[in-house]
C-alpha positions in Angstrom: 89.0 71.8 89.9 88.2 75.4 90.6 87.4 76.2 94.2 84.8 78.8 95.2 85.7 80.6 98.5 82.6 81.3 100.5 83.3 84.6 102.1 81.1 85.2 105.1 81.7 88.9 105.2 80.1 89.2 101.7 77.0 87.3 102.8 76.8 89.1 106.1 76.8 92.5 104.3 74.0 91.3 102.0 71.9 90.0 105.0 72.5 93.1 107.0 71.3 95.4 104.2 68.0 93.4 104.2 67.8 93.7 108.0 68.1 97.5 107.7 64.9 97.4 105.7 63.2 95.3 108.5 64.3 97.8 111.1 63.0 100.7 109.1 59.6 99.0 108.9 59.5 98.3 112.6 60.4 101.9 113.5 57.6 103.1 111.3 55.3 101.0 113.6 57.0 102.7 116.7 59.1 99.6 117.5 62.9 100.1 118.0 64.6 96.7 118.2 66.8 96.5 121.3 69.5 94.0 122.2 70.8 93.9 125.8 74.1 92.1 126.6 75.2 91.1 130.1 78.9 90.6 130.7 80.5 89.6 134.0 84.1 90.3 134.8 87.0 91.7 132.8 87.8 88.9 130.4 89.6 90.8 127.5 88.3 88.5 124.8 84.7 88.7 126.1 84.9 92.5 126.3 86.2 92.6 122.7 83.3 90.4 121.5 80.7 92.5 123.3 82.2 95.7 121.8 82.0 94.2 118.3 78.4 93.0 118.8 77.3 96.4 120.1 79.0 98.2 117.2 77.4 95.9 114.6 73.9 96.3 116.2 74.1 100.1 116.3 75.4 100.3 112.7 72.2 98.9 111.3 69.9 100.7 113.7 69.4 98.3 116.6 69.6 99.8 120.1 72.3 98.0 122.1 72.7 98.1 125.8 75.6 96.5 127.7 75.2 95.7 131.4 78.7 95.2 132.9 78.8 93.4 136.2 81.8 92.8 138.5 83.3 89.3 138.6 82.0 88.8 142.2 78.4 89.2 141.1 76.3 86.4 142.7 74.3 84.0 140.6 71.1 85.4 142.2 72.0 89.0 141.3 72.6 87.9 137.7 69.2 86.1 137.7 67.5 89.2 139.0 69.0 91.2 136.1 67.7 88.7 133.6 64.2 88.7 135.2 64.1 92.5 134.9 65.0 92.2 131.2 62.5 89.5 130.6 59.8 91.8 131.9 61.1 94.9 130.0 58.9 95.4 126.9 61.6 97.6 125.3 64.1 94.8 125.3 63.7 92.3 122.5 66.9 90.3 122.6 69.0 89.2 125.6 72.5 87.8 125.4 74.6 86.5 128.2 78.2 86.7 127.3 80.1 83.5 128.0 82.1 82.2 129.7 80.7 83.0 133.2 82.7 82.9 136.4 83.1 79.5 138.0 80.7 80.3 140.9 77.8 80.8 138.5 75.8 77.9 137.0 75.8 78.5 133.3 72.8 76.2 132.6 70.6 77.9 135.2 71.4 81.3 133.9 70.8 80.5 130.2 67.5 78.7 131.2 66.4 81.9 132.9 66.4 83.9 129.7 62.9 84.2 128.2 62.8 81.8 125.1 61.0 84.6 123.3 64.1 86.9 123.8 66.7 84.3 123.4 69.0 86.0 120.9 71.7 83.3 121.1 69.3 80.4 120.5 70.6 78.5 123.5 67.4 78.1 125.6 66.3 74.5 125.9 62.8 75.4 124.5 64.4 76.8 121.4 66.7 73.8 121.2 63.7 71.5 121.5 61.7 73.4 118.8 64.7 73.1 116.5 64.9 69.4 117.0 61.3 68.8 116.0 61.4 71.3 113.1 59.3 74.1 114.7 59.9 77.8 114.4 62.6 78.8 116.9 65.5 81.1 117.5 68.5 79.2 116.1 72.0 79.3 117.6 73.8 82.0 115.6 76.8 80.1 114.2 74.8 77.2 112.8 72.2 79.6 111.5 74.9 81.5 109.8 76.3 78.4 108.2 72.9 77.6 106.7 72.6 81.1 105.3 76.1 80.8 103.9 75.3 77.6 102.1 72.1 79.0 100.8 73.7 82.2 99.4 76.3 80.2 97.5 73.5 77.8 96.3 75.0 74.7 97.8 72.3 72.0 97.8 72.0 70.1 101.1 69.0 67.8 100.5 70.1 64.1 99.9 73.7 65.0 100.6 75.9 63.2 103.1 77.0 65.8 105.7 79.8 64.9 108.2 80.0 67.1 111.2 83.2 67.0 113.2 82.4 68.3 116.7 79.4 67.8 119.0 79.1 71.0 121.0 75.7 72.4 121.9 76.7 75.7 120.3 77.7 74.4 116.8 78.0 70.7 116.2 74.7 69.4 117.5 72.5 72.2 116.1 74.1 72.4 112.7 73.5 68.7 112.2 69.9 69.0 113.3 69.3 72.0 111.0 70.7 70.0 108.0 68.7 67.0 109.0 65.6 69.2 108.9 66.6 70.1 105.3 66.8 66.4 104.3 70.5 65.9 104.5 71.9 62.6 105.8 74.1 63.5 108.8 77.0 61.8 110.5 78.4 63.1 113.7 82.1 62.7 114.6 84.0 63.8 117.7 87.1 63.4 119.8 86.2 59.7 120.6 85.7 58.7 117.0 88.2 56.1 115.8 89.6 56.5 112.3 88.1 59.9 111.8 89.2 60.3 108.2 87.3 57.2 107.2 84.2 59.3 107.9 85.4 62.7 106.6 86.4 61.2 103.3 82.8 60.2 102.7 81.4 63.7 103.2 79.7 65.6 100.4 79.6 68.5 102.9 82.2 68.5 105.7 81.7 70.9 108.7 84.5 71.1 111.1 84.2 72.7 114.6 86.7 71.3 117.0 89.2 74.2 117.6 92.3 72.3 116.6 94.5 74.1 114.1 94.5 72.5 110.7 93.5 69.0 111.9 91.8 68.3 108.6 94.2 67.8 105.7 93.7 67.3 101.9 94.0 63.5 102.4 91.0 63.6 104.7 88.6 65.1 102.2 87.2 63.7 99.0 87.7 65.7 95.8 84.8 68.0 95.1 83.5 68.2 98.6 82.1 71.3 100.3 84.1 72.3 103.4 82.9 74.7 106.2 85.6 75.5 108.7 84.3 76.9 112.0 87.7 76.8 113.7 89.6 79.8 114.9 93.0 79.3 116.4 95.8 81.9 117.0 99.2 80.5 116.3 102.3 81.8 118.1 103.2 83.7 114.9 100.0 85.7 115.3 98.4 84.1 112.3 94.8 82.9 112.6 94.0 79.5 111.1 91.0 77.2 111.1 90.5 73.5 111.7 91.2 72.8 108.0 94.5 73.1 106.1 93.0 75.8 103.8 95.9 76.1 101.2 95.8 72.3 100.6 92.1 72.4 99.7 92.4 74.9 96.8 91.6 73.1 93.5 90.7 70.0 95.5 87.3 70.9 97.0 84.4 72.7 95.3 83.6 75.2 98.0 85.4 76.2 101.2 85.1 78.9 103.9 88.2 80.9 104.7 89.5 81.7 108.2 89.1 84.6 109.0 86.2 86.2 106.9 84.3 82.9 106.7 81.8 81.8 109.3 82.8 84.4 111.9 81.0 87.4 110.3 77.8 85.3 109.9 77.6 84.6 113.6 77.1 88.2 114.6 74.8 88.8 111.7 72.4 86.1 112.8 72.5 87.5 116.3 71.2 90.7 114.8 68.6 88.8 112.8 67.3 86.9 115.9 66.9 90.2 117.7 64.9 91.7 114.9 62.7 88.6 114.6 62.1 88.8 118.4 61.1 92.4 118.0 58.6 91.5 115.2 57.1 88.7 117.3 56.9 90.7 120.5 55.5 93.9 118.9 
């Protein structure tokens, strides 16, 4: 069997070219899309992610501001910044870079972001809208997965999708999005006994647990579609996903690589959410 590798960077480039046209149209109306990111502390990984997001936004014409706050910033000070951005008509998308320091309540902070400016799609109102099939800002990684499957013309209706992982950021929302598209969805997680009894049933297998190459060839039925959301750095410096990629070639029909798979789609959908917010708020 020939395996198609679903490169997210290819799809991301395609979507971003279309977003550029949307931005041009908005600017003709006097609207300049703007994404503001708040980061607290000096976490090197977080600072790298913010820098990548800012660069990607500015490359396609979105104004990107970064508010850098010291690690000892109080929760109330952070909430005051968010309130200011909520009321700022020039800001269309707000992103709180996670993780937050231990003394700050993450839920309270994310709930404070206006659901109409929720570029990450984490606000409970947007989560609720997603769960009942209403228009919403979707979490960026699951949204990117849906766009990836669509680009490669992978049908999801009537397919059995097995999601390994139940995080609020990936596992739960991707299952709900696929359910909304008429897939039959099974959730698995760290407490699931005999995991491969479920993964071997999947027409589409989505793995998001953060454990290097936990899924082997024996765990996947021939011809399945595999989406790998994992991203683990080995001691050798190599980056691998949750799926043993090399074993899957000529065994599955479609698979995402790590890197250059789901990752580029996440930032792209952040940009898309920001532009959609600008359209709705203008």
